Backbone as CSV, one residue per row, in Angstrom:
resi,resn,N_x,N_y,N_z,CA_x,CA_y,CA_z,C_x,C_y,C_z
1,MET,11.823,-58.994,-22.808,10.669,-58.547,-23.551,9.750,-57.708,-22.658
2,ARG,9.560,-58.178,-21.441,8.704,-57.464,-20.497,9.264,-56.071,-20.208
3,MET,10.578,-55.968,-20.083,11.247,-54.699,-19.816,11.022,-53.723,-20.981
4,ILE,11.113,-54.207,-22.202,10.915,-53.372,-23.387,9.463,-52.902,-23.445
5,SER,8.522,-53.768,-23.116,7.107,-53.395,-23.119,6.835,-52.275,-22.120
6,ARG,7.408,-52.393,-20.932,7.235,-51.329,-19.925,7.836,-50.019,-20.413
7,PHE,9.036,-50.107,-20.996,9.690,-48.907,-21.503,8.836,-48.240,-22.583
8,LEU,8.307,-49.039,-23.514,7.467,-48.481,-24.576,6.187,-47.869,-24.011
9,LEU,5.598,-48.496,-23.016,4.394,-47.960,-22.386,4.683,-46.613,-21.720
10,VAL,5.793,-46.536,-20.980,6.184,-45.274,-20.328,6.471,-44.206,-21.381
11,LEU,7.146,-44.579,-22.452,7.449,-43.646,-23.527,6.175,-43.129,-24.187
12,LEU,5.210,-44.000,-24.454,3.944,-43.586,-25.063,3.158,-42.644,-24.149
13,VAL,3.118,-42.929,-22.857,2.432,-42.057,-21.904,3.091,-40.694,-21.866
14,ALA,4.431,-40.661,-21.857,5.157,-39.390,-21.831,4.888,-38.585,-23.098
15,LEU,4.910,-39.255,-24.251,4.642,-38.553,-25.512,3.218,-38.025,-25.569
16,ALA,2.261,-38.806,-25.075,0.864,-38.360,-25.060,0.709,-37.149,-24.161
17,ALA,1.370,-37.157,-23.001,1.290,-36.007,-22.076,1.907,-34.775,-22.712
18,MET,3.021,-34.936,-23.424,3.648,-33.787,-24.082,2.753,-33.244,-25.182
19,GLY,2.057,-34.117,-25.887,1.169,-33.691,-26.956,-0.020,-32.920,-26.446
20,CYS,-0.458,-33.195,-25.203,-1.611,-32.506,-24.624,-1.243,-31.191,-23.975
21,ASN,0.035,-30.914,-23.812,0.469,-29.682,-23.152,0.218,-28.490,-24.059
22,ASP,-0.600,-27.544,-23.596,-0.941,-26.342,-24.372,-0.350,-25.123,-23.686
23,ASN,0.956,-25.013,-23.696,1.633,-23.919,-23.015,1.851,-22.781,-23.989
24,ASP,1.237,-21.621,-23.700,1.327,-20.467,-24.585,2.718,-19.872,-24.645
25,ASN,3.588,-20.214,-23.714,4.934,-19.659,-23.695,5.883,-20.434,-24.589
26,SER,5.402,-21.449,-25.282,6.280,-22.311,-26.063,6.883,-21.596,-27.261
27,GLY,6.239,-20.557,-27.756,6.756,-19.836,-28.902,6.424,-20.521,-30.216
28,ASN,5.782,-21.694,-30.177,5.415,-22.400,-31.392,4.148,-21.791,-31.963
29,GLY,4.059,-21.752,-33.267,2.860,-21.250,-33.918,2.878,-19.744,-34.043
30,PRO,1.923,-19.236,-34.799,1.869,-17.791,-35.037,1.480,-17.020,-33.773
31,SER,1.970,-15.793,-33.704,1.621,-14.939,-32.567,1.414,-13.510,-33.056
32,GLY,0.746,-12.727,-32.217,0.525,-11.314,-32.497,1.026,-10.495,-31.317
33,THR,1.292,-9.223,-31.539,1.783,-8.349,-30.480,0.621,-7.665,-29.794
34,VAL,0.614,-7.740,-28.476,-0.419,-7.095,-27.669,0.253,-6.108,-26.727
35,THR,-0.276,-4.884,-26.677,0.218,-3.850,-25.772,-0.901,-3.483,-24.817
36,VAL,-0.594,-3.469,-23.519,-1.566,-3.061,-22.507,-1.145,-1.682,-22.008
37,ARG,-2.049,-0.715,-22.166,-1.811,0.659,-21.729,-2.704,0.946,-20.529
38,ILE,-2.298,1.911,-19.696,-3.070,2.256,-18.517,-3.294,3.760,-18.459
39,GLN,-4.484,4.142,-17.998,-4.830,5.545,-17.747,-5.531,5.588,-16.403
40,ASP,-5.909,6.803,-15.921,-6.474,6.872,-14.587,-7.486,7.983,-14.416
41,SER,-8.390,7.709,-13.500,-9.251,8.713,-12.874,-8.778,8.690,-11.417
42,PRO,-7.907,9.607,-10.990,-7.131,9.429,-9.761,-7.873,9.733,-8.468
43,PHE,-7.239,9.329,-7.374,-7.696,9.644,-6.032,-7.471,11.137,-5.820
44,ALA,-8.533,11.894,-5.596,-8.475,13.360,-5.594,-7.705,13.960,-4.426
45,GLU,-7.582,13.244,-3.309,-7.011,13.836,-2.106,-5.492,13.767,-2.019
46,ALA,-4.804,13.301,-3.043,-3.349,13.154,-2.989,-2.691,13.854,-4.169
47,GLN,-1.404,14.176,-4.004,-0.607,14.767,-5.086,0.009,13.683,-5.970
48,ALA,0.246,12.498,-5.375,0.806,11.365,-6.113,0.225,10.074,-5.550
49,VAL,-0.055,9.125,-6.430,-0.526,7.790,-6.037,0.364,6.802,-6.790
50,LEU,1.363,6.244,-6.082,2.288,5.306,-6.713,1.795,3.877,-6.506
51,VAL,1.607,3.168,-7.616,1.143,1.783,-7.597,2.182,0.942,-8.331
52,THR,2.630,-0.138,-7.687,3.631,-1.014,-8.287,2.989,-2.321,-8.722
53,PHE,3.173,-2.638,-9.997,2.663,-3.867,-10.603,3.817,-4.857,-10.720
54,SER,3.560,-6.134,-10.427,4.604,-7.149,-10.588,4.336,-8.073,-11.768
55,GLU,3.107,-8.019,-12.314,2.815,-8.877,-13.469,1.584,-8.394,-14.216
56,VAL,1.649,-8.525,-15.539,0.506,-8.361,-16.437,0.482,-9.631,-17.278
57,SER,-0.662,-10.319,-17.306,-0.730,-11.556,-18.075,-2.117,-11.714,-18.696
58,ALA,-2.197,-12.602,-19.696,-3.453,-12.854,-20.413,-3.749,-14.345,-20.395
59,HIS,-5.043,-14.679,-20.292,-5.494,-16.068,-20.242,-6.056,-16.481,-21.589
60,LYS,-5.491,-17.543,-22.168,-5.965,-18.057,-23.446,-7.066,-19.079,-23.210
61,SER,-8.145,-18.947,-23.945,-9.299,-19.841,-23.827,-8.890,-21.290,-24.065
62,GLY,-9.369,-22.165,-23.197,-9.127,-23.587,-23.363,-7.781,-24.084,-22.891
63,SER,-6.863,-23.191,-22.560,-5.518,-23.647,-22.189,-5.312,-23.720,-20.683
64,GLY,-6.009,-22.865,-19.935,-5.792,-22.805,-18.499,-4.543,-22.050,-18.123
65,ASN,-3.790,-21.578,-19.102,-2.522,-20.898,-18.845,-2.652,-19.387,-18.963
66,PHE,-1.862,-18.682,-18.161,-1.706,-17.249,-18.305,-0.332,-17.000,-18.910
67,THR,-0.261,-16.105,-19.883,1.000,-15.740,-20.507,1.362,-14.324,-20.091
68,LYS,2.576,-14.153,-19.571,3.031,-12.834,-19.126,3.313,-11.926,-20.315
69,LEU,2.957,-10.654,-20.137,3.356,-9.613,-21.083,4.455,-8.820,-20.389
70,PRO,5.647,-8.795,-20.935,6.768,-8.130,-20.263,6.528,-6.629,-20.079
71,PHE,7.092,-6.098,-18.987,7.056,-4.660,-18.758,7.994,-3.981,-19.745
72,VAL,7.716,-2.711,-20.006,8.526,-1.925,-20.940,9.092,-0.721,-20.203
73,PRO,10.411,-0.550,-20.091,11.430,-1.523,-20.475,11.376,-2.728,-19.552
74,GLU,12.023,-3.823,-19.989,11.949,-5.065,-19.235,12.478,-4.876,-17.818
75,SER,11.670,-5.281,-16.840,12.039,-5.184,-15.430,11.154,-6.137,-14.637
76,ALA,11.488,-6.334,-13.355,10.717,-7.234,-12.501,9.384,-6.617,-12.090
77,SER,9.305,-5.286,-12.100,8.064,-4.604,-11.734,7.987,-3.275,-12.476
78,ARG,6.819,-2.652,-12.385,6.609,-1.349,-13.037,5.736,-0.521,-12.106
79,THR,6.209,0.690,-11.787,5.482,1.587,-10.893,4.892,2.731,-11.711
80,CYS,3.624,3.040,-11.437,2.947,4.140,-12.125,2.413,5.128,-11.101
81,ASP,2.548,6.414,-11.412,1.911,7.461,-10.615,0.570,7.728,-11.280
82,LEU,-0.496,7.255,-10.650,-1.820,7.375,-11.249,-2.220,8.826,-11.496
83,LYS,-1.724,9.749,-10.692,-2.061,11.164,-10.880,-1.548,11.684,-12.223
84,LYS,-0.459,11.110,-12.728,0.095,11.548,-14.016,-0.590,10.886,-15.203
85,LEU,-1.526,9.997,-14.932,-2.203,9.289,-16.012,-3.612,9.805,-16.264
86,VAL,-3.915,10.994,-15.749,-5.206,11.627,-16.015,-5.120,12.250,-17.401
87,GLY,-5.968,11.813,-18.308,-5.946,12.352,-19.660,-4.755,11.887,-20.472
88,ALA,-4.012,10.918,-19.965,-2.844,10.383,-20.668,-2.809,8.878,-20.454
89,THR,-2.018,8.185,-21.263,-1.821,6.756,-21.061,-0.332,6.463,-21.073
90,ASP,0.031,5.337,-20.510,1.408,4.870,-20.567,1.365,3.356,-20.758
91,VAL,2.437,2.803,-21.311,2.501,1.368,-21.562,2.801,0.640,-20.262
92,LEU,1.987,-0.363,-19.969,2.216,-1.200,-18.803,3.013,-2.438,-19.209
93,GLY,2.604,-3.101,-20.269,3.315,-4.276,-20.756,3.050,-4.477,-22.229
94,THR,3.977,-5.154,-22.906,3.791,-5.432,-24.322,4.588,-6.666,-24.698
95,GLY,4.061,-7.443,-25.622,4.787,-8.623,-26.059,3.931,-9.519,-26.918
96,PRO,4.509,-10.622,-27.371,3.773,-11.547,-28.234,2.848,-12.451,-27.437
97,LEU,1.666,-12.685,-27.982,0.743,-13.702,-27.481,0.425,-14.611,-28.654
98,SER,0.330,-15.903,-28.397,0.009,-16.824,-29.487,-1.385,-16.506,-30.020
99,GLU,-1.545,-16.730,-31.300,-2.810,-16.450,-31.974,-3.933,-17.249,-31.310
100,GLY,-5.090,-16.606,-31.125,-6.229,-17.308,-30.552,-7.143,-16.407,-29.756
101,HIS,-8.063,-17.021,-29.029,-9.081,-16.317,-28.257,-8.652,-16.245,-26.787
102,TYR,-8.698,-15.043,-26.214,-8.324,-14.811,-24.824,-9.553,-14.342,-24.046
103,THR,-9.630,-14.737,-22.789,-10.823,-14.457,-21.994,-10.586,-13.499,-20.836
104,GLN,-9.327,-13.227,-20.504,-9.083,-12.482,-19.284,-7.684,-11.873,-19.270
105,LEU,-7.588,-10.690,-18.630,-6.295,-10.094,-18.298,-6.147,-10.164,-16.787
106,ARG,-4.919,-10.344,-16.322,-4.670,-10.379,-14.887,-3.537,-9.422,-14.567
107,LEU,-3.763,-8.560,-13.571,-2.742,-7.637,-13.075,-2.435,-8.012,-11.638
108,THR,-1.165,-8.017,-11.287,-0.762,-8.261,-9.910,-0.146,-6.980,-9.368
109,ILE,-0.732,-6.473,-8.276,-0.283,-5.231,-7.650,0.418,-5.593,-6.345
110,THR,1.674,-5.163,-6.201,2.435,-5.532,-5.007,2.439,-4.454,-3.934
111,SER,2.316,-3.185,-4.324,2.303,-2.124,-3.312,1.683,-0.860,-3.885
112,ALA,1.243,0.006,-2.966,0.685,1.305,-3.356,0.840,2.266,-2.187
113,SER,1.068,3.545,-2.515,1.220,4.578,-1.481,0.656,5.894,-1.981
114,LEU,0.146,6.676,-1.028,-0.342,8.033,-1.298,0.699,9.036,-0.823
115,TYR,0.839,10.143,-1.566,1.739,11.241,-1.193,0.910,12.514,-1.252
116,PHE,0.804,13.195,-0.118,-0.135,14.313,0.013,0.456,15.680,-0.297
117,ASP,1.765,15.875,-0.149,2.350,17.208,-0.241,2.976,17.544,-1.582
118,GLU,3.592,16.561,-2.241,4.294,16.840,-3.496,3.979,15.791,-4.545
119,ALA,4.049,16.228,-5.798,3.882,15.308,-6.923,5.184,14.549,-7.135
120,SER,5.112,13.446,-7.837,6.328,12.692,-8.149,7.059,13.361,-9.309
121,ALA,8.361,13.118,-9.373,9.176,13.638,-10.472,9.325,12.539,-11.517
122,GLY,9.558,12.911,-12.747,9.815,11.924,-13.786,8.574,11.502,-14.539
123,PRO,8.677,10.369,-15.241,7.577,9.904,-16.096,6.417,9.345,-15.285
124,ALA,5.322,9.069,-15.965,4.141,8.506,-15.304,4.383,7.069,-14.847
125,CYS,5.116,6.287,-15.629,5.420,4.895,-15.282,6.894,4.613,-15.543
126,ALA,7.507,3.815,-14.666,8.919,3.461,-14.815,9.199,2.194,-14.014
127,ALA,10.366,1.618,-14.248,10.763,0.423,-13.500,10.878,0.732,-12.011
128,SER,11.310,1.932,-11.682,11.332,2.383,-10.286,11.158,3.900,-10.289
129,MET,10.617,4.428,-9.196,10.362,5.863,-9.086,10.825,6.355,-7.729
130,ALA,11.357,7.565,-7.713,11.707,8.201,-6.445,10.408,8.609,-5.752
131,THR,10.361,8.420,-4.455,9.150,8.788,-3.719,9.161,10.277,-3.427
132,PRO,8.019,10.936,-3.561,7.928,12.363,-3.268,8.152,12.640,-1.776
133,ALA,8.606,13.850,-1.478,8.823,14.265,-0.088,7.486,14.601,0.568
134,GLY,7.481,14.682,1.887,6.295,15.113,2.620,5.482,13.967,3.167
135,ARG,4.265,14.302,3.583,3.371,13.310,4.188,2.993,12.226,3.193
136,SER,2.963,11.000,3.709,2.581,9.872,2.858,1.842,8.840,3.695
137,ALA,1.190,7.915,3.019,0.493,6.827,3.696,0.520,5.602,2.803
138,PRO,0.870,4.446,3.379,0.789,3.223,2.580,-0.674,2.858,2.369
139,ILE,-0.920,2.138,1.312,-2.271,1.671,1.013,-2.267,0.149,1.158
140,GLU,-3.136,-0.359,2.027,-3.264,-1.805,2.184,-4.007,-2.356,0.970
141,ILE,-3.527,-3.499,0.483,-4.147,-4.135,-0.685,-4.530,-5.559,-0.280
142,PRO,-5.812,-5.787,0.111,-6.217,-7.119,0.563,-5.990,-8.207,-0.484
143,SER,-6.288,-7.912,-1.729,-6.061,-8.868,-2.806,-5.268,-8.153,-3.880
144,GLY,-4.037,-8.555,-4.068,-3.179,-7.883,-5.032,-3.406,-8.316,-6.462
145,GLU,-4.356,-9.213,-6.673,-4.597,-9.716,-8.018,-5.926,-9.186,-8.546
146,VAL,-5.884,-8.603,-9.734,-7.090,-8.087,-10.373,-7.283,-8.841,-11.682
147,LYS,-8.441,-9.494,-11.824,-8.758,-10.202,-13.059,-9.821,-9.412,-13.805
148,LEU,-9.529,-9.127,-15.063,-10.438,-8.360,-15.917,-11.006,-9.307,-16.965
149,ASN,-12.283,-9.614,-16.832,-12.944,-10.536,-17.751,-13.376,-9.777,-19.005
150,ARG,-12.507,-9.740,-19.975,-12.795,-9.095,-21.259,-12.202,-9.963,-22.350
151,GLU,-13.040,-10.469,-23.223,-12.582,-11.349,-24.281,-12.001,-10.550,-25.441
152,PHE,-10.974,-11.133,-26.059,-10.363,-10.520,-27.246,-9.661,-11.616,-28.036
153,ASP,-9.478,-11.357,-29.319,-8.826,-12.309,-30.213,-7.510,-11.732,-30.697
154,VAL,-6.475,-12.541,-30.655,-5.151,-12.145,-31.136,-4.919,-12.807,-32.480
155,SER,-4.491,-12.005,-33.449,-4.144,-12.550,-34.762,-2.792,-11.989,-35.186
156,THR,-2.213,-12.640,-36.162,-0.923,-12.170,-36.664,-1.091,-10.977,-37.590
157,ALA,-2.316,-10.708,-38.020,-2.570,-9.646,-38.994,-2.358,-8.252,-38.419
158,ASN,-2.736,-8.031,-37.166,-2.668,-6.688,-36.589,-2.100,-6.715,-35.181
159,ALA,-1.359,-5.671,-34.840,-0.951,-5.477,-33.447,-2.178,-4.961,-32.693
160,MET,-2.301,-5.304,-31.449,-3.479,-4.941,-30.661,-3.071,-4.084,-29.470
161,THR,-3.910,-3.098,-29.152,-3.702,-2.276,-27.960,-4.938,-2.367,-27.081
162,ILE,-4.714,-2.692,-25.810,-5.785,-2.764,-24.815,-5.535,-1.641,-23.819
163,THR,-6.527,-0.763,-23.637,-6.381,0.354,-22.711,-7.213,0.101,-21.464
164,LEU,-6.568,0.223,-20.298,-7.210,0.017,-19.013,-7.359,1.340,-18.289
165,ASP,-8.444,1.497,-17.545,-8.652,2.687,-16.718,-8.646,2.255,-15.257
166,PHE,-7.681,2.765,-14.506,-7.569,2.492,-13.074,-8.272,3.642,-12.371
167,ASP,-9.407,3.380,-11.758,-10.199,4.433,-11.120,-9.765,4.605,-9.663
168,GLY,-8.879,5.577,-9.431,-8.335,5.812,-8.094,-9.379,6.190,-7.066
169,ASP,-10.318,7.071,-7.433,-11.353,7.493,-6.475,-12.229,6.331,-6.034
170,GLN,-12.535,5.400,-6.939,-13.350,4.238,-6.587,-12.529,3.136,-5.901
171,SER,-11.214,3.123,-6.153,-10.357,2.050,-5.649,-9.860,2.275,-4.225
172,ILE,-9.620,3.543,-3.852,-8.965,3.844,-2.581,-9.970,4.401,-1.590
173,ARG,-9.980,3.822,-0.386,-10.878,4.253,0.686,-10.081,4.501,1.950
174,GLU,-10.423,5.590,2.663,-9.826,5.830,3.972,-10.609,4.998,4.975
175,THR,-9.891,4.214,5.786,-10.548,3.308,6.735,-10.557,3.869,8.155
176,GLY,-9.944,5.016,8.369,-9.879,5.628,9.701,-8.454,5.651,10.218
177,ASN,-8.182,6.597,11.133,-6.852,6.741,11.735,-5.743,6.899,10.700
178,GLY,-6.040,7.559,9.593,-5.025,7.795,8.565,-4.639,6.565,7.770
179,ARG,-5.433,5.512,7.837,-5.154,4.291,7.086,-6.000,4.259,5.818
180,PHE,-5.416,3.679,4.761,-6.097,3.600,3.475,-6.060,2.163,2.977
181,MET,-7.102,1.793,2.244,-7.213,0.454,1.678,-7.558,0.576,0.198
182,MET,-7.050,-0.370,-0.597,-7.329,-0.369,-2.035,-8.035,-1.650,-2.432
183,GLN,-9.194,-1.492,-3.028,-9.891,-2.551,-3.742,-9.874,-2.089,-5.197
184,PRO,-8.864,-2.503,-5.984,-8.693,-1.941,-7.322,-9.925,-2.037,-8.210
185,VAL,-10.330,-0.900,-8.744,-11.412,-0.834,-9.725,-10.754,-0.457,-11.049
186,ILE,-10.619,-1.442,-11.896,-9.946,-1.267,-13.190,-10.884,-1.788,-14.264
187,THR,-11.098,-0.992,-15.287,-11.955,-1.418,-16.381,-11.186,-1.406,-17.706
188,VAL,-11.624,-2.237,-18.622,-11.057,-2.244,-19.972,-11.829,-1.182,-20.750
189,VAL,-11.135,-0.112,-21.143,-11.761,0.991,-21.868,-11.892,0.674,-23.344
190,SER,-10.831,0.087,-23.921,-10.889,-0.234,-25.348,-9.955,-1.378,-25.690
191,VAL,-10.323,-2.090,-26.750,-9.493,-3.138,-27.329,-9.451,-2.825,-28.821
192,GLN,-8.288,-2.445,-29.309,-8.159,-2.044,-30.722,-7.007,-2.755,-31.382
């Protein structure tokens, strides 16, 4: 009898813990499609500014969880040439988010480089990009995580597009001896 009581107690605790789990990745319940687009006000002194993102995610209010928005096309990372995003936008990530109130977007930047002599070839954003020829400089990124505190609501009624502006001139600073550092300045331009 004592053994059964312990088993039932453990089972009840496990069920209660599962009931309290609010994981947005579960796929349960209604969801809406959210697309995050990026544009730029670029660093003026370069022909190309390649920035590689490893994650785009959104934080749902009350859950403590961030839900990833997959890159398009699906890949482990997405590289954008900020110089090609002046007056244009490109998709950074898109996917379903469970219905509800969100408080924050998070971008993770893994690397960035400046190219002074030639522009990049190909699209503005891709899973991988060929590096331009000529002089270049890596950009140090002290904190690769950028959190954008902008609230928005996801519903099943409408697809949503969030447009971000990556300000290259405000983000990139020359620190001396040909070294550059990035403190990303990214703002939410619109939520539609």
